[in-house]
C-alpha positions as CSV (number, residue, x, y, z in Angstrom):
1,M,0.0,-0.2,-0.1
2,S,1.3,3.2,-1.0
3,G,-1.0,5.5,1.0
4,E,-4.0,7.5,0.4
5,Q,-3.5,10.2,-2.4
6,V,-5.1,13.1,-0.8
7,E,-3.8,15.2,1.9
8,W,-6.2,15.3,5.2
9,S,-5.8,17.8,7.6
10,W,-8.2,15.7,10.3
11,G,-7.8,12.0,11.3
12,P,-5.3,9.3,10.6
13,V,-3.7,8.9,7.4
14,F,-1.7,6.0,6.4
15,A,1.4,7.2,5.0
16,D,2.5,3.9,4.0
17,R,1.7,0.3,4.9
18,D,2.6,0.5,8.4
19,R,3.2,3.9,9.4
20,V,0.3,6.4,10.4
21,R,-0.1,10.4,11.1
22,F,-2.0,11.3,13.7
23,R,-3.5,15.0,14.1
24,L,-5.6,16.9,16.8
25,W,-6.4,20.6,16.6
26,A,-6.1,21.0,20.1
27,P,-5.2,24.8,21.1
28,A,-6.3,24.8,24.5
29,A,-4.3,22.1,25.4
30,K,-0.8,22.3,26.9
31,R,0.4,18.7,25.5
32,V,-1.3,15.7,23.9
33,S,0.0,12.2,23.5
34,L,-1.1,9.6,21.3
35,V,-2.0,6.3,22.9
36,I,-1.9,3.2,20.8
37,A,-1.2,-0.6,21.5
38,G,-0.4,0.3,24.9
39,A,2.6,2.7,24.2
40,S,2.3,6.6,24.6
41,H,3.9,8.7,21.9
42,A,4.5,12.5,22.6
43,M,2.5,14.7,20.0
44,E,4.5,17.6,18.6
45,P,3.1,21.0,18.4
46,A,2.7,21.9,14.5
47,G,1.5,25.6,14.6
48,E,-2.2,27.3,15.1
49,G,-3.0,24.9,17.7
50,W,-2.6,21.3,15.9
51,F,-0.6,18.5,17.4
52,E,1.0,15.8,15.4
53,V,2.8,12.8,15.6
54,T,3.5,9.8,12.8
55,V,4.2,6.0,13.9
56,S,5.7,3.0,12.5
57,G,4.8,-0.3,13.3
58,V,0.8,0.2,13.5
59,A,-1.8,-1.5,11.3
60,A,-5.3,-1.3,10.5
61,N,-7.8,-2.2,13.2
62,A,-5.5,-0.9,16.2
63,A,-7.0,0.9,18.9
64,Y,-6.2,4.4,19.7
65,C,-7.0,7.7,22.1
66,F,-5.3,11.0,22.7
67,R,-4.2,11.7,26.1
68,L,-4.5,15.4,27.4
69,A,-2.0,16.7,30.0
70,D,-4.4,16.1,32.8
71,G,-4.5,12.4,31.9
72,E,-8.2,12.9,30.3
73,E,-8.4,10.2,27.1
74,V,-10.7,11.3,24.6
75,P,-11.7,9.6,21.1
76,D,-9.8,11.0,17.7
77,P,-12.7,13.8,16.9
78,A,-12.2,12.5,13.4
79,S,-12.1,8.7,14.3
80,H,-13.4,6.6,11.3
81,D,-14.4,3.6,13.7
82,Q,-15.7,3.5,16.9
83,P,-17.1,-0.3,17.4
84,Q,-17.7,0.4,21.4
85,G,-19.4,3.2,20.4
86,L,-18.6,7.0,21.9
87,D,-17.0,5.9,25.3
88,G,-14.9,3.2,23.5
89,P,-11.5,3.8,21.4
90,S,-11.0,5.0,18.0
91,V,-9.6,2.2,15.6
92,L,-7.9,2.6,12.3
93,V,-9.1,2.2,9.2
94,D,-7.3,1.5,6.0
95,H,-9.4,2.7,3.2
96,T,-7.5,1.4,0.7
97,A,-8.2,-2.1,1.5
98,Y,-11.8,-2.5,0.5
99,R,-11.8,-3.9,-3.3
100,W,-14.8,-2.2,-5.0
101,Q,-16.8,-4.1,-7.5
102,T,-18.3,-1.0,-9.4
103,A,-15.2,1.2,-9.4
104,D,-16.5,2.5,-12.7
105,W,-19.5,3.8,-11.5
106,R,-20.0,7.5,-12.2
107,G,-23.6,8.3,-10.6
108,R,-26.7,9.5,-12.5
109,P,-28.0,12.6,-13.8
110,W,-30.0,14.4,-11.1
111,E,-32.9,15.0,-13.1
112,E,-33.6,11.2,-13.5
113,S,-33.7,10.5,-10.0
114,V,-36.5,8.6,-8.0
115,L,-35.6,8.8,-4.5
116,S,-36.4,6.7,-1.6
117,E,-35.6,8.2,1.9
118,I,-34.2,5.4,4.8
119,H,-33.3,5.0,8.2
120,V,-30.4,2.1,8.1
121,G,-31.4,1.1,11.7
122,T,-35.5,0.2,10.9
123,F,-35.3,-0.5,7.6
124,T,-35.3,-4.1,8.0
125,E,-35.6,-6.1,11.4
126,E,-31.8,-6.4,12.0
127,G,-31.3,-2.7,11.4
128,T,-27.7,-3.3,9.4
129,Y,-26.1,-2.2,6.6
130,A,-26.1,-6.1,5.6
131,A,-29.6,-6.7,6.2
132,A,-30.3,-3.4,4.3
133,T,-27.9,-4.8,1.4
134,R,-30.4,-7.9,0.5
135,H,-33.5,-5.5,-0.1
136,L,-31.9,-3.6,-2.9
137,A,-33.0,-5.5,-5.8
138,H,-36.8,-4.6,-4.2
139,L,-36.1,-1.1,-4.2
140,A,-34.6,-1.3,-8.1
141,N,-37.3,-3.8,-9.4
142,T,-39.7,-0.8,-7.9
143,G,-38.1,1.9,-10.1
144,I,-36.2,3.4,-7.3
145,N,-32.8,4.5,-8.2
146,A,-31.3,6.7,-5.4
147,L,-31.4,6.5,-2.1
148,E,-31.3,9.4,0.8
149,I,-30.2,7.6,3.9
150,L,-30.4,9.5,7.7
151,P,-27.4,10.3,9.2
152,L,-24.4,7.6,10.0
153,A,-22.1,9.5,11.9
154,Q,-21.0,8.1,15.5
155,M,-24.1,9.2,17.7
156,P,-24.8,8.8,21.6
157,G,-25.8,5.1,22.4
158,E,-27.0,2.4,20.2
159,R,-30.4,3.5,18.7
160,G,-31.7,6.8,17.2
161,W,-32.4,8.8,14.1
162,G,-28.8,10.0,13.7
163,Y,-29.2,13.9,13.9
164,D,-27.1,13.8,17.2
165,G,-23.9,13.0,15.7
166,V,-20.7,13.6,17.7
167,L,-18.2,11.8,15.6
168,H,-18.7,12.6,12.1
169,Y,-16.3,10.4,10.0
170,A,-17.3,7.6,12.0
171,P,-20.2,5.1,10.6
172,H,-22.5,4.3,13.8
173,H,-21.3,1.0,15.4
174,A,-24.5,-0.5,15.8
175,Y,-25.2,-0.9,11.7
176,G,-21.9,-2.3,10.8
177,R,-18.1,-1.8,10.4
178,P,-17.0,0.9,7.8
179,D,-16.2,-2.1,5.2
180,E,-20.1,-3.1,5.7
181,L,-21.1,0.2,4.8
182,K,-18.8,0.3,1.7
183,A,-20.3,-3.0,0.7
184,F,-23.8,-1.5,1.0
185,V,-23.2,1.5,-1.3
186,D,-20.9,-0.8,-3.5
187,A,-24.1,-3.1,-3.8
188,A,-26.5,-0.4,-4.2
189,H,-24.4,0.7,-7.5
190,A,-24.4,-2.6,-8.8
191,H,-28.1,-2.2,-9.0
192,G,-27.9,1.3,-10.8
193,I,-28.9,2.7,-7.4
194,A,-27.2,6.0,-6.4
195,V,-26.8,6.7,-2.3
196,Y,-26.8,9.8,-1.2
197,L,-26.2,10.7,2.8
198,D,-27.6,13.2,5.3
199,V,-25.2,14.9,7.1
200,V,-25.5,17.3,10.1
201,Y,-23.3,20.3,10.2
202,N,-25.0,22.9,12.2
203,H,-24.5,21.2,15.7
204,F,-22.9,18.4,17.7
205,G,-24.9,15.9,19.8
206,P,-25.6,16.8,23.4
207,R,-24.0,13.9,25.2
208,G,-20.3,12.7,24.2
209,N,-18.8,15.6,22.4
210,V,-15.4,16.5,24.2
211,L,-14.3,19.1,21.9
212,P,-14.6,21.8,24.4
213,L,-12.3,20.4,26.7
214,Y,-9.2,20.9,24.2
215,A,-10.6,23.7,21.5
216,P,-13.7,25.3,22.8
217,G,-13.0,27.8,20.2
218,F,-14.7,25.2,18.0
219,F,-18.3,26.7,19.1
220,N,-20.0,29.7,19.2
221,A,-21.6,29.1,22.8
222,D,-23.0,32.7,22.5
223,R,-25.1,31.8,19.5
224,P,-27.1,28.8,19.8
225,T,-29.1,26.9,17.5
226,P,-32.3,24.7,18.6
227,W,-30.2,21.9,19.5
228,G,-27.0,23.6,21.0
229,A,-24.3,25.9,20.4
230,S,-23.5,26.7,16.7
231,V,-20.1,25.6,15.1
232,N,-17.6,28.6,14.6
233,F,-16.6,28.3,11.0
234,A,-14.5,31.4,11.3
235,E,-11.6,29.2,12.4
236,A,-10.0,27.2,9.5
237,P,-9.4,24.3,11.2
238,V,-13.3,23.7,11.7
239,R,-14.1,24.5,8.3
240,R,-11.6,21.9,7.2
241,Y,-13.3,19.7,9.6
242,F,-16.5,19.7,7.8
243,I,-15.4,20.0,4.1
244,E,-13.1,17.2,4.5
245,N,-15.9,15.4,6.1
246,A,-17.8,16.1,3.0
247,L,-15.0,14.5,1.2
248,H,-14.6,11.5,3.3
249,W,-18.0,10.3,2.4
250,L,-18.0,11.1,-1.1
251,E,-14.0,9.6,-1.6
252,R,-13.8,7.0,0.8
253,Y,-17.5,5.4,0.9
254,R,-18.2,6.3,-2.8
255,F,-21.2,8.1,-1.7
256,D,-23.1,9.9,-4.7
257,G,-23.9,13.1,-3.1
258,L,-24.9,14.5,0.3
259,R,-28.0,16.0,1.9
260,L,-27.0,18.9,4.1
261,D,-29.5,19.3,7.3
262,A,-30.9,22.8,8.2
263,T,-28.7,24.8,6.4
264,H,-30.5,28.1,8.0
265,E,-28.5,27.2,11.2
266,I,-25.2,26.9,9.7
267,Y,-23.7,30.5,10.1
268,D,-20.9,32.0,8.8
269,T,-19.4,35.4,8.2
270,S,-16.3,34.4,6.5
271,E,-15.5,35.8,3.0
272,Q,-16.6,32.5,1.3
273,H,-19.4,30.8,3.2
274,V,-18.8,27.3,4.6
275,L,-21.7,26.2,2.5
276,A,-20.3,27.4,-0.8
277,A,-16.6,26.2,0.0
278,V,-17.9,22.8,0.5
279,V,-19.9,23.1,-2.9
280,A,-16.4,24.5,-4.4
281,E,-14.2,21.9,-3.4
282,V,-16.4,18.9,-4.2
283,R,-16.8,19.9,-7.8
284,A,-13.1,20.4,-8.3
285,R,-12.1,17.2,-6.4
286,L,-14.7,15.0,-8.3
287,P,-15.2,16.6,-11.6
288,E,-15.4,12.8,-13.5
289,R,-18.3,11.9,-11.1
290,N,-22.2,13.0,-10.7
291,I,-22.0,14.1,-7.3
292,H,-25.1,16.1,-6.2
293,L,-25.8,18.3,-3.2
294,I,-28.9,18.8,-1.7
295,A,-29.8,21.4,0.9
296,E,-32.7,21.5,3.7
297,G,-33.6,25.0,4.7
298,Q,-33.0,26.2,1.2
299,R,-36.4,28.4,1.9
300,H,-34.6,30.7,3.4
301,R,-31.4,31.1,0.7
302,P,-33.1,30.4,-2.5
303,G,-30.0,31.4,-4.1
304,M,-28.2,28.2,-2.9
305,I,-30.6,26.0,-5.2
306,A,-30.4,28.5,-8.1
307,Y,-29.4,27.4,-11.7
308,R,-27.6,29.2,-14.4
309,A,-27.7,28.3,-17.8
310,G,-28.9,25.2,-16.9
311,R,-26.4,24.2,-14.3
312,P,-26.8,24.7,-10.4
313,L,-24.9,27.5,-9.1
314,L,-24.4,25.6,-5.7
315,Y,-26.8,22.8,-4.6
316,D,-28.7,20.8,-7.1
317,A,-31.8,20.6,-5.3
318,G,-33.4,21.4,-1.7
319,W,-36.3,19.9,0.1
320,N,-39.6,21.2,-1.2
321,D,-41.6,21.2,2.2
322,H,-44.2,23.2,1.2
323,V,-45.5,20.8,-1.6
324,H,-46.0,18.2,1.7
325,Q,-47.7,21.2,3.5
326,A,-50.3,22.3,1.5
327,L,-51.0,18.6,0.3
328,N,-51.5,17.7,3.7
329,V,-53.8,20.3,4.6
330,M,-55.8,19.8,1.7
331,V,-56.3,15.9,2.3
332,T,-56.4,15.8,6.1
333,G,-57.8,18.9,6.9
334,E,-54.9,19.5,9.7
335,T,-54.2,23.3,9.9
336,G,-52.5,23.2,13.2
337,G,-48.4,24.1,13.9
338,Y,-46.2,24.5,10.8
339,Y,-49.1,23.6,8.3
340,G,-50.8,27.0,9.5
341,D,-49.3,29.1,6.8
342,F,-51.6,26.9,4.3
343,A,-54.7,26.4,6.2
344,A,-56.6,29.5,4.3
345,A,-55.7,28.4,0.7
346,P,-54.1,25.3,0.7
347,E,-54.8,24.9,-3.5
348,R,-53.0,28.2,-4.3
349,G,-49.9,27.1,-1.8
350,L,-49.7,24.1,-3.7
351,A,-49.6,25.8,-6.8
352,L,-46.9,28.1,-5.9
353,A,-44.8,25.5,-4.4
354,L,-44.9,23.9,-7.5
355,E,-43.9,26.8,-9.5
356,G,-40.6,26.9,-7.2
357,R,-41.6,30.4,-6.0
358,R,-41.0,31.1,-2.3
359,P,-42.4,33.3,0.0
360,G,-40.0,35.7,1.6
361,V,-37.0,38.1,1.6
362,R,-34.0,36.7,-0.1
363,S,-31.1,36.3,2.8
364,D,-28.3,34.9,1.0
365,R,-26.2,37.2,-0.3
366,E,-23.5,36.3,1.8
367,I,-23.7,32.7,0.0
368,V,-24.2,33.3,-4.0
369,D,-22.7,36.3,-5.9
370,E,-25.3,39.1,-6.6
371,A,-24.3,39.3,-10.5
372,D,-24.7,35.2,-10.2
373,Y,-28.1,35.7,-8.9
374,A,-29.5,38.3,-11.1
375,E,-29.0,35.7,-13.7
376,A,-30.4,32.5,-11.9
377,H,-33.6,30.6,-12.6
378,W,-35.1,27.7,-10.8
379,P,-36.0,24.7,-13.1
380,P,-37.9,21.6,-11.7
381,Q,-34.8,19.4,-10.6
382,A,-34.1,22.0,-8.2
383,F,-36.8,20.9,-5.8
384,M,-37.6,17.6,-4.2
385,N,-41.4,17.0,-3.5
386,F,-42.4,14.4,-1.0
387,L,-45.6,13.1,0.4
388,Q,-43.8,12.8,3.9
389,N,-40.6,11.7,4.9
390,H,-39.0,11.3,8.5
391,D,-39.7,14.3,9.9
392,Q,-43.5,14.5,8.9
393,V,-44.2,11.1,10.4
394,G,-41.8,10.6,13.3
395,N,-42.6,13.9,14.8
396,R,-46.1,13.1,15.2
397,A,-47.4,12.2,18.6
398,F,-47.8,8.5,17.5
399,G,-45.4,8.2,14.4
400,D,-48.2,7.8,12.2
401,R,-48.0,7.9,8.4
402,L,-50.2,9.9,5.8
403,W,-51.5,6.6,4.4
404,T,-53.5,5.8,8.1
405,R,-55.3,9.1,7.8
406,I,-56.9,9.2,4.5
407,D,-58.9,7.1,2.1
408,P,-56.8,4.7,-0.3
409,A,-57.9,6.0,-3.3
410,I,-56.7,9.7,-2.6
411,A,-53.3,7.8,-1.6
412,R,-53.0,6.4,-4.8
413,V,-53.8,9.9,-6.3
414,L,-51.3,11.5,-4.0
415,T,-48.7,9.1,-5.2
416,A,-49.2,9.5,-9.1
417,F,-49.0,13.2,-8.3
418,L,-45.5,13.0,-6.6
419,I,-44.1,10.6,-9.2
420,L,-45.5,12.6,-12.7
421,A,-44.7,16.0,-11.2
422,P,-41.8,17.5,-12.8
423,Q,-39.7,17.7,-9.9
424,V,-37.6,15.1,-8.4
425,P,-39.6,12.9,-6.3
426,L,-38.7,11.3,-2.8
427,V,-40.9,8.7,-0.9
428,F,-40.1,7.7,2.4
429,M,-39.3,3.9,3.2
430,G,-42.1,1.9,2.5
431,D,-44.5,4.2,0.7
432,E,-43.5,2.2,-2.5
433,Y,-45.9,-0.6,-1.3
434,G,-48.3,1.5,1.3
435,E,-46.5,0.5,4.6
436,T,-48.8,1.5,7.6
437,R,-46.5,0.8,10.4
438,P,-45.6,3.8,12.5
439,F,-42.0,5.3,12.4
440,L,-41.5,6.8,15.8
441,F,-38.8,9.1,17.3
442,F,-36.3,7.5,19.4
443,A,-33.0,7.8,21.2
444,D,-30.5,6.3,23.5
445,Y,-30.4,8.9,26.5
446,E,-30.6,9.0,30.3
447,G,-30.7,11.4,33.0
448,E,-31.5,15.0,32.3
449,I,-30.8,14.8,29.0
450,G,-33.5,12.2,28.3
451,Q,-36.0,14.1,30.2
452,T,-35.1,17.0,28.0
453,V,-36.0,14.6,25.4
454,R,-39.2,13.4,26.7
455,D,-40.4,17.0,27.4
456,G,-39.6,18.0,23.5
457,R,-41.8,15.3,22.2
458,R,-45.3,17.2,22.9
459,A,-44.1,20.6,21.5
460,E,-42.9,18.7,18.0
461,A,-46.5,16.9,17.8
462,V,-48.1,20.0,18.4
463,N,-46.0,21.8,15.4
464,F,-46.6,19.0,13.3
465,S,-50.7,18.9,13.7
466,S,-51.0,15.7,15.7
467,L,-51.9,17.2,19.1
468,P,-53.9,20.3,19.6
469,A,-52.2,23.3,21.0
470,G,-52.2,23.1,25.0
471,D,-52.8,19.4,25.0
472,A,-51.2,18.2,28.4
473,D,-52.9,15.0,28.8
474,T,-52.1,12.6,26.0
475,A,-50.1,10.0,26.9
476,L,-47.1,9.8,24.5
477,P,-44.8,7.0,23.8
478,D,-41.8,7.0,25.6
479,P,-39.1,8.1,22.8
480,L,-36.3,6.5,24.8
């Protein structure tokens, strides 16, 4: 093995067969040591808060951690494998060892996409990458040619939705090891199915994040998101952490693209916004592949999904929540929570959503050049339509799907509408055959954090119109 061809700032890199370079950005640490194979190696300051050491005689699957000056041992924040979860050691992965069977796969044109959103942990009874692989033929035979996978980054506990990731480079251990994830992507490509990964770059999960111990500047404590402190993208190493994370999934795991969660909660005052920097580096690094990038929260920044001369300025598409919201009001009569904007005239709202027209004032000048925006247009493929997804099902009080609340004939009409509309369609796992079992929100927390999660479920259920405002008596399923 000659080592990886790309230089990475974060995470372990094999320089050659048995020589590995380790790095950690720890500007608040007095000293840092690498602990691997029972031995401790002092890491040398490498400037701008970085510590670095190269160690010989180590191989893939070796366990390691970093030891701070006070003796605290912490995992690598860019760990590639955490088989024992957040509380265990990081484990080395040799990404050159996997032999891709579909190495010539280049992806699919975006406008051809028919997507299914799946959560690996509940897609099968086993809840693993290997088990999901056995169902790819069913999806391909149905006509689904792309998958959007809920987040896989290592999160607290054993099971959850994945939006509380802490170690963003490590596939969650409960679903399988890194090579099993690669085998899943490989098999999907063999079936002609592109695979997109949901990534969360706006916050870290509330348990297991030890970055503040040695790099408090990673976060903006005074500018919170709804889920915790925001990420400080003004720091160059922080920007590299997420830009390289996007490249990590696209290059090492050969995902066909990424869906960035809640982009409206990503704050950055840098000259080039990090959302634009991710696109620029991905496009430059992988020009030969059909890599597609999807934004959630684009209603706040329509320039993110604008096109010029038939090509995207930045992101290929954004989730079109308004189509779902308008249709849900029309067929269920629900008008509470975030459906309220469509209560008065849902048909008009649906027409506007299908035209790609967005209400409100444009607020993305910091992301898209004004001259580019002036020539922009929004073709149908800039929008992803859906009748429901993990949010609209799982955030309801009892995780009930749309099909259980409407006439079956209406369900068939809506499905035909979704598939035949000119925008890119996305179905939630099981929608292709009318799955009626609930999909509930769930997480693996204890103590105060667990109680906060329990308390928050009622507010979500009200917002998604499955409980009336002010309800305090309905017994909800325990999300833990």
